[in-house]
ZATIZA-852932 format. One record per residue (C-alpha): residue in three letters; z, x, y. Coordinates in steps of 0.1 Angstrom, whole numbers, plus 2048, in hexadecimal, padded with zeros to 3 digits. Layout:
N
ALAZXY ...
This chain:
839
UNK8839538C8 UNK85F9588DB UNK83A94C8D5 UNK8329718CC UNK84D9718B0 UNK83A96F88D UNK85597A873 UNK84996085E UNK852965837 UNK832964820 UNK825940821 UNK818932801 UNK8039117FC UNK80F8FC7DE UNK8108DA7D4 UNK82E8C57E2 UNK8448C3801 UNK8558DF813 UNK8708D782C UNK8828F0849 UNK89A8E785F UNK8948F6883 UNK8AB90789C UNK8A891E8B7 UNK8A893E8A1 UNK89C931882 UNK87D93B86D UNK86D921858 UNK86392C834 UNK83F91D82C UNK826901834 UNK8138E6827 UNK7F48D682D UNK8038BA842 UNK81B8CE85A UNK8378BB86B UNK8518C3884 UNK86F8AC887 UNK8828A88A7 UNK8A48988A5 UNK8AE8818BF UNK8C98988CF UNK8B38BA8CB UNK8B18D38E5 UNK8928D98F7 UNK8978FD8EE UNK8978F28C8 UNK87A8DB8CC UNK8678F48DD UNK87190E8C1 UNK8648F28AA UNK8448F18B8 UNK83D9158B8 UNK84591A895 UNK8298FF88D UNK8129158A1 UNK81993288B UNK81A91F86A UNK7F4913872 UNK7E893187B UNK7F794185A UNK7E592584A UNK7C5929859 UNK7C890B872 UNK7C28F3853 UNK7E18E0854 UNK7E38BF863 UNK8028C1880 UNK81A8A4886 UNK8328A28A0 UNK85188B895 UNK86B87C8A8 UNK88A86C896 UNK88B845893 UNK86284889A UNK85485D87C UNK832858871 UNK82C845851 UNK81E86383E UNK83F874847 UNK85485A83A UNK83E85781A UNK84F879810 UNK87286980F UNK86E84B7F6 UNK8948417F7 UNK89484381C UNK8A085D838 UNK8C2862841 UNK8CA86C865 UNK8EA881868 UNK900885888 UNK9008A8896 UNK8EC8C9895 UNK8E58E087C UNK9088E5872 UNK90A8C3862 UNK8E78B985F UNK8D98D6849 UNK8F88E3836 UNK8F78E2811 UNK8FD8C2801 UNK9198C67E7 UNK9138AB7C9 UNK93B8A67C4 UNK9448A17ED UNK9598827F0 UNK96D889811 UNK951875824 UNK95585683B UNK93884C84C UNK92382C855 UNK8FE82C850 UNK8E9813861 UNK8C980D845 UNK8A87FD855 UNK8877F8847 UNK8727E782A UNK85980281E UNK86581D833 UNK88B81F832 UNK8A083484B UNK8C783584E UNK8D684086C UNK8FC84D86D UNK90E836889 UNK93082E897 UNK94982387C UNK94E804890 UNK9447DE88D UNK9317E28AD UNK9177F5899 UNK90D7D7882 UNK8F27BA887 UNK8E979E872 UNK8CA7AC866 UNK8CC7CC85A UNK8DF7DF83B UNK8FA7F3841 UNK90A80F829 UNK92E81782C UNK93083781A UNK955843812 UNK94D85E7F8 UNK95684D7D8 UNK94D82B7E3 UNK92C8207F2 UNK92F7FD803 UNK90F7EE80A UNK90F7CF825 UNK8F47BC825 UNK8EC7A6845 UNK8E7783840 UNK8C378584E UNK8BB7A1837 UNK89A79B821 UNK89C7A47FB UNK8877C4801 UNK89F7CF81B UNK8BE7CB803 UNK8AC7DD7E6 UNK8A17FA7FC UNK8C67FB807 UNK8D07FB7E5 UNK8B98187DC UNK8C582C7F6 UNK8E88287EB UNK8E082D7C8 UNK8CE8517D4 UNK8E985B7E8 UNK9048547C9 UNK8EB8667AF UNK8E18847C7 UNK8FD88A7DF UNK91B87F7C7 UNK90D8877A6 UNK910867798 UNK9378637A1 UNK9388467BA UNK9398237B7 UNK9228097CB UNK92E7EA7D8 UNK9187D17E8 UNK9227B5801 UNK90579A801 UNK92078080D UNK93E78B81C UNK95376B80F UNK9497727EB UNK9567957F1 UNK97B797801 UNK9847B77EF UNK9677CC7FB UNK96D7BA81D UNK9907C681E UNK9857EC81A UNK96C7E7837 UNK9867DB84A UNK99F7F8846 UNK98180E850 UNK9717FA86C UNK9927E5877 UNK9927BF87A UNK96E7B0887 UNK97279F8A9 UNK9567878B2 UNK9357808A6 UNK91C79C898 UNK8FB7A28AD UNK8D87928A2 UNK8C17A6891 UNK8AC7BF8A5 UNK8857BC89F UNK8787DB897 UNK8617EA8B3 UNK83F7EE8A2 UNK81D7EE8AF UNK8077D38A7 UNK7E37D8899 UNK7D47CC8BC UNK7E77E98CB UNK7D97FF8B2 UNK7B67F48B6 UNK7B88038DA UNK7AB8278D3 UNK79F83C8F1 UNK79085F8EE UNK795877909 UNK78989890D UNK7A78B291A UNK79E8D292C UNK7AF8E794A UNK79C8EE968 UNK7AE904984 UNK7CD90596F UNK7D08DC96F UNK7CF8CA94F UNK7B08B3952 UNK7B289493C UNK79288093B UNK788860928 UNK76686191A UNK766844902 UNK7768228F5 UNK7748138D3 UNK75D8168C1 UNK75E8378BD UNK74484E8AC UNK74887289F UNK72D87F8B5 UNK74587D8D3 UNK75889B8C5 UNK74A8BC8CC UNK7548DA8BB UNK7598F08DA UNK7748DA8E8 UNK7968C88E4 UNK79B8A48E3 UNK7B888B8E6 UNK7B38668D4 UNK7CC84F8E0 UNK7D38328C6 UNK7E28188E1 UNK80082E8E5 UNK80A82C8C2 UNK80084C8B7 UNK7EE86A8CA UNK7D487F8B7 UNK7C98A48C4 UNK7A98AE8B4 UNK7A38D38B9 UNK77B8DE8B5 UNK7738FB8A0 UNK76690E8BC UNK7809058D5 UNK7919248E1 UNK7B39318D5 UNK7C49278F2 UNK7BB9058F1 UNK7C39008CE UNK7E990D8D7 UNK7ED8F68EF UNK7E58D98DD UNK80B8CB8D8 UNK8128D48FE UNK7F28BF909 UNK7FB8A28F0 UNK81E8A1901 UNK80F8A4921 UNK7FA88691E UNK81587490F UNK82A878932 UNK80E870943 UNK805851935 UNK82A846936 UNK82C84690F UNK84E8478FF UNK8598698F7 UNK85B8618D1 UNK8368598D1 UNK82686A8AF UNK80F8898B5 UNK7F589489C UNK7E18B289F UNK7C38B888B UNK7A98CE884 UNK7848CC888 UNK7798C8863 UNK79A8C2853 UNK7A289D861 UNK7B9886852 UNK7AD862845 UNK7C085185D UNK7B086487A UNK78B86086A UNK79383B865 UNK79583788E UNK76F83D88D UNK753826887 UNK740842875 UNK74E860866 UNK73487E856 UNK740898840 UNK72C8B9837 UNK7208A6817 UNK70F88C82F UNK72987082C UNK722855845 UNK73C83A84A UNK75B837839 UNK75482E813 UNK732836814 UNK71E85A80C UNK6F9859816 UNK6E187380A UNK6BB878811 UNK6A68647FF UNK68085C802 UNK68783A80D UNK6A4825816 UNK6B58157F7 UNK6D780C7E7 UNK6DB8217CA UNK6E880A7AC UNK70181F796 UNK702814772 UNK723816761 UNK73080E73F UNK7427EC742 UNK7557F2721 UNK76B80B732 UNK7777F6749 UNK7997EB73A UNK79F80D732 UNK79881C752 UNK7A480676D UNK79C81F786 UNK77881977A UNK77A7F6784 UNK7897FB7A2 UNK76E8167AC UNK7527FE7A1 UNK7647DE7AD UNK7627CD78B UNK77C7B577D UNK76D7B875C UNK74C7BC74C UNK73E79875D UNK73C789738 UNK757768740 UNK74F747746 UNK744736769 UNK74A714779 UNK73970D79C UNK7416F27B5 UNK72F6EA7D8 UNK7476DB7F2 UNK7386BC7FC UNK7496A1811 UNK7656B6811 UNK7696B67EE UNK7616CA7CE UNK73F6BE7BD UNK7356D079F UNK7136E579F UNK6FB6DF784 UNK7016FE76C UNK6D970176A UNK6D970D790 UNK6F772378D UNK6F37427A1 UNK6DC72F7C0 UNK6F372F7E0 UNK6E771E7FF UNK6F172B823 UNK6FB70582C UNK716702812 UNK73670D805 UNK73C7127E1 UNK75A71B7C8 UNK7527317A9 UNK76B733793 UNK76975077B UNK78175175A UNK78376E742 UNK79A779728 UNK7B279672C UNK7CD7A0711 UNK7C47806FF UNK7CA76871B UNK7B6759738 UNK7B576875A UNK7A375B777 UNK78B765795 UNK7877497AF UNK76B74F7C8 UNK76473E7EA UNK7437437F5 UNK73D73681A UNK719730823 UNK70F73E848 UNK70771F854 UNK720709843 UNK7386F385B UNK75A6FE861 UNK7656DD850 UNK7556EA830 UNK76370D833 UNK7856FF838 UNK7816E581C UNK776701807 UNK79571280D UNK7AC6F6806 UNK7996ED7E7 UNK79C70F7D9 UNK7C470E7DF UNK7C26EE7C7 UNK7AD6FD7AE UNK7C371B7AE UNK7E17027A7 UNK7CF6F3788 UNK7CF716775 UNK7F171F77D UNK7ED72F7A0 UNK7E174B78D UNK7BF752799 UNK7B576A7B0 UNK7A27607CF UNK7867717DE UNK7787667FF UNK74F76F800 UNK73D76E81F UNK715764819 UNK705787816 UNK72379980E UNK72678F7E9 UNK7407AB7D8 UNK7307BB7B5 UNK73D7A779E UNK73278A7AF UNK7117967A8 UNK71579E783 UNK72477B778 UNK70376D77F UNK6EF78576D UNK6D578F784 UNK6CE76A78D UNK6E17677B0 UNK6CA7587CD UNK6D97577F1 UNK6C473D802 UNK6C874082A UNK6CA71D832 UNK6CB6F9821 UNK6DF6ED808 UNK6E06E57E1 UNK6EB6C07E6 UNK6D46A47D9 UNK6CB6967F9 UNK6C26B380F UNK6C16AC835 UNK6A26BF83C UNK6856C7825 UNK6816EE818 UNK66D707828 UNK648707818 UNK64872B81B UNK66C743812 UNK66D76980E UNK68677A7F8 UNK69479F7F5 UNK69E7A77D5 UNK6B57C87D1 UNK6C27D17AD UNK6B97E278C UNK6CB7CC771 UNK6DD7AB76C UNK7007BB779 UNK6F57C479D UNK6D67AF7A7 UNK6D27977C4 UNK6B77857D6 UNK6BD77C7FA UNK6A476380F UNK69B77782E UNK68276B84C UNK65F76683E UNK64F77E852 UNK6407A2850 UNK65B7B6862 UNK6747AA846 UNK6637BF82D UNK6707DF81E UNK65F7F980B UNK67E7FF7F9 UNK6817DD7E7 UNK66D7C07D4 UNK6697A17EA UNK65F77F7DE UNK64876B7F2 UNK6477457E7 UNK62B72D7F6 UNK62270A7E9 UNK60571C7D7 UNK61273D7C9 UNK6317547C6 UNK6267787CF UNK63C7957C1 UNK63A7B17DD UNK6447D57CF UNK64B7ED7E9 UNK6428127E2 UNK66781B7DE UNK6717FF7C4 UNK6778097A1 UNK66C7F8781 UNK68E7E977C UNK68E7DC79B UNK66A7CC794 UNK6777BC772 UNK6957AE783 UNK68079E7A0 UNK66A78D782 UNK68A77A776 UNK692771799 UNK66D7667A1 UNK670748785 UNK69173B79B UNK68573A7BD UNK65F72C7B3 UNK64C719798 UNK62B7257A4 UNK61673F794 UNK62476379A UNK60C77E7AA UNK6177A17A9 UNK60B7B87C7 UNK6117DB7CE UNK6187E77F5 UNK5F97F0804 UNK5E67D77ED UNK5EF7B67FD UNK5D579A7FE UNK5CD788822 UNK5DE769815 UNK5FD77F811 UNK5FF788837 UNK5F4765841 UNK60F75682F UNK62776F844 UNK618767865 UNK607785866 UNK6097AB85F UNK6277BE873 UNK63C7DD870 UNK6597DE858 UNK6707F8849 UNK65C814835 UNK667834845 UNK68084E836 UNK6A484883C UNK6C5851828 UNK6CB843807 UNK6EF832803 UNK7088397E7 UNK72B82B7E3 UNK7468467E1 UNK76C8497DE UNK77D83B7FD UNK7A1841801 UNK7B081F7FF UNK7CD816816 UNK7EA7FF80C UNK7FB7ED82A UNK8187D482C UNK80F7B6841 UNK8267A485B UNK81F787870 UNK84477A875 UNK84978589A UNK8297758A4 UNK8187988A4 UNK8017A388B UNK8127C587E UNK8087DA860 UNK8207F6852 UNK80A81283F UNK81881E81B UNK80D84181A UNK80884E7F5 UNK80B82C7E7 UNK8148227C7 UNK81E7FD7B0 UNK8428067BD UNK8377FC7E0 UNK82F7D77D8 UNK84D7C57DC UNK8527A17D1 UNK85A7947F4 UNK83B7A4807 UNK81679B810 UNK8037C0809 UNK7E27C5815 UNK7CC7E1803 UNK7AC7ED817 UNK7937FB7FE UNK7787F981A UNK7617E6804 UNK77A7C8800 UNK79B7C080D UNK7B57B57F4 UNK7D47A27FC UNK7F07A57E4 UNK8087857E7 UNK82B78E7D8 UNK83F7707C4 UNK85B76E7DF UNK8477737FE UNK84D75B81C UNK83773B81C UNK82D745842 UNK81F768836 UNK80C759818 UNK7FB73F82B UNK7F0758846 UNK7E577382C UNK7C076B82F UNK7C5767856 UNK7D878B858 UNK7BB79C843 UNK79E78F85B UNK7B779987C UNK7B77BF86B UNK7927BE865 UNK78F7B2888 UNK7A57CA897 UNK79C7E9880 UNK794807899 UNK77680F886 UNK7647EC88B UNK7667DE869 UNK74D7C285B UNK75F7A4860 UNK74A795843 UNK75D7AC82B UNK76A79A80B UNK78E79380D UNK79C7907E9 UNK7BF77E7E3 UNK7D478C7C9 UNK7F477C7BA UNK80F7937AC UNK810793788 UNK7E7788784 UNK7DA7AB793 UNK7B57AE786 UNK7A87D177A UNK7957D879D UNK7BA7D67AE UNK7CE7E7799 UNK7B6803792 UNK7BC8107B6 UNK7E28177AD UNK7EB835796 UNK7FA82C776 UNK7FF80777B UNK8187F8764 UNK80C7D475B UNK82F7CB74D UNK8417D476F UNK8487B177C UNK8547A475A UNK86B7C3752 UNK8727CC778 UNK8947CB783 UNK8987B07A2 UNK8B47B77BF UNK8CD7A47AA UNK8C77B878A UNK8C97D779C UNK8EA7CD7AB UNK8F87C3789 UNK8EA7E2778 UNK8FF7F978E UNK91A7FA774 UNK9387EA763 UNK94D7D777D UNK9637C5764 UNK96F7E5758 UNK9827EA779 UNK9A07D9780 UNK9B17EF79C UNK9A28037B8 UNK9B881B7D0 UNK9A68297EE UNK9BB842802 UNK9AA83C828 UNK9C184B842 UNK9E184782E UNK9D7823826 UNK9D8819804 UNK9C97F87F6 UNK9D37EB7D5 UNK9BB7CE7C8 UNK9BA7C37A4 UNK99E7B3792 UNK97F7B87AA UNK96479E7A4 UNK9457A678C UNK92C7A57A8 UNK93D7B97C5 UNK9457DC7B7 UNK9357ED79F UNK934812796 UNK92C82E77D UNK94D832775 UNK95E859775 UNK97586775A UNK983880777 UNK98A86A793 UNK99B87B7B4 UNK9BB8747C4 UNK9A98627E0 UNK9978487CC UNK9A383F7A7 UNK99582378E UNK9AF817776 UNK99D805757 UNK9B57EC748 UNK9B37F0722 UNK9CB7EB704 UNK9D08036E5 UNK9AE80A6D7 UNK9B77F76B6 UNK9C57D96C4 UNK9AE7BD6D1 UNK9C47A26E2 UNK9B17876F5 UNK9BE791715 UNK9AF7B7714 UNK98D7C2719 UNK9847CA6F8 UNK9607CE6F6 UNK94E7EF6F6 UNK9437E971C UNK9647E5727 UNK976801718 UNK98981F728 UNK97283B730 UNK983853719 UNK96E867703 UNK97C8586E2 UNK95E8456D1 UNK96181D6CE UNK9508216AD UNK93D838698 UNK92A84B6B0 UNK92B8316C9 UNK93A8396ED UNK94382570B UNK92B822725 UNK93F833740 UNK941854729 UNK91C85772A UNK90C84B746 UNK906860763 UNK91387F751 UNK90C8A5752 UNK90A8B472E UNK92B8C3731 UNK93B8A2739 UNK930892718 UNK94688F6F9 UNK9408A96E0 UNK9218A56C8 UNK91088B6DF UNK8EC8956E3 UNK8E589670B UNK8C188C705 UNK8C986D6F2 UNK8E9861705 UNK8DB83A700 UNK8DF83D6DB UNK9078416DC UNK90A81C6F0 UNK9137FF6DE UNK8F87E46DB UNK9097CE6F2 UNK90D7E970E UNK8E57F4706 UNK8D97D370A UNK8F07CC72A UNK8E37EC739 UNK8BE7EB731 UNK8B87C572A UNK8AA7C8708 UNK8B17D46E8 UNK8B07F76DB UNK8907F06C8 UNK8817E16E6 UNK8897FF6F7 UNK87E8176E2 UNK85C8046DD UNK853809700 UNK83F82A709 UNK85184B70D UNK84E84D733 UNK85C82C737 UNK87A833723 UNK882852738 UNK87E840756 UNK89782274B UNK8B183E73F UNK8AC84F763 UNK8B582F773 UNK8D3825762 UNK8DE84C762 UNK8DA85173D UNK8BE86D73E 
């Protein structure tokens, strides 16, 4: 095949994922917006070159719009891994083995899979030997009819769960549901399964190897971004460094191509619209040459992106990014206006519960109608604040604000930790410690929000009903260390009780701004200075605030009509902001979810692309970045170290972010099971009952099938036959099959169907999987689970298999009664039926 070959079939743009295996003379059959080419570890140079050429052709056929990705086995990008939620299996060999048609009833298999990863699972086929094992990973021995999952003693629950999900996926998709899964969590408790493993792998000699830590780039490494101008001069490739972090978009010129090096973690190639076709075609070649010149591993990820079609991950590496519609900075849209001001968006708060996505967009937990309690940190202890002064915060203090609201008839809590700019380190520490104690008093259910002075989130403004005043310094304590200033200036921004805040600024003329209303307080009078750009609503809110900051007479003055006394109080006239500039509006920002880890002493984050609620594992600490706020979701089973370091991890994330993030961004601590609407609204189809109805690892293990029904198993492995009776309940479980092969047979011990001796399994769940009903319209689970329409008993409705289960079997499988099951939403019924092979 040559680069000139363009024998491509019709390429259609359609939703979803299309996959092609690439060999030297094979032609792809389509494309997608994200175009990946994957290089196997043992692929030849010819095959790799062919893949790159095909990608170039596909890109041209689609008008140069796809984002192109170079993926290397074992080092795939997070975007690539997100397509395969059950995991990626690496098969040995080339096209003949790796890309052949999968038979769903193929049992002549003997392989060992090394399973790694928590969020992104990969399974590599390794040698059938104990030498392949280690203490920290999951290994899956696949014998066709039997899948044995061996969990290393250092495995986490999440790793075991992901391994089990992969085993079930193999069973259901490759074996048509006709395979049994055995799980070894502790070798001493599983002698029967261990004997099967020894028959396949031989006797184990010596100790297993310790767990091998994953080699992942930490956030400090990822933050080391450098931009290079790449061009050819006299047939030589010239790579010229032009900028380091923080990068700005104006560095990218449309006539050129650039390489962005993210600390060797990932290489981006940006192709300008006006760059030559030759330069565009050479993108991957230049990237590979750059990797070699830098001495980076050959597995380094490469992403080729086009001018005007940049990926979200590329944009977030820049301090500011402007689109055609004048978007400036991630999460903000700027439109031209007469005077600089923040447009206050009004919305119907009654829709928050019905539309959680609105709560997320508006950063509102509820309609702010709940109850408030406020404490000031004094002598490192909590001191109640007089309710008459609620809403007044001094920069020399730290405060705790407990907000209580009702949801579904029960109280929920948000605990704000407000940190004054001039508060001492001891007070800030005491604030955090007292917050923990206050949270414990409320059942560890509170959502904790760290608020830095001047960066108050929207809901914080709303709960004070337009009476929020931020004093630059001083304290609200009874005994103040210094007298209050005789002259103070406050900038008031907001149009209603939900979005108004008054902030003290330096009392000089240069602090004024024609966009807003300012309050100037003196010992004789309080001036309401109204800038030319302020609205009537803003003036009305300023009048309410004026009564809080001053008891003196109020004088309203318009910009340009100030008396001499006004300028005298400010120390004389001076230039201030009054010219035209952009108007800021908050727009939709693509949120990003990360798994946080600090266990190795290095701060490592793994992004979950295309995230959903299922990605929140009980033993994880997850970070959700919505740009305006950072959420930390803490799972119930997360380890103490990661829980204790969660806030520090969020601060480290902001500090190392390539875009140079604001370190005062609010950090919100959310606990599993007590998620507020402004968190759940970022997830599609959030299920509030997941944490109560969801299956734990142990429950998933026990729900694999009826292990008591099995009393004898025979496995023909290299003419060796194992006969064992009465396997333990928790060791081997499966779906059962009515047509077992000679290589693997399950024998079910049962008496005559009409006799019920105490020594036989007489209950419905333990009967033979024959097609004889156990009662009127009732069949055993083995007859119904994982069965095609043709395999079901005559008269059974395939859309209602669960109806034919006995009440005992039904409750054992679903964990609830039939009445409870049919009261659930239809979609949830279908999901559970799929999960247990009854769909």
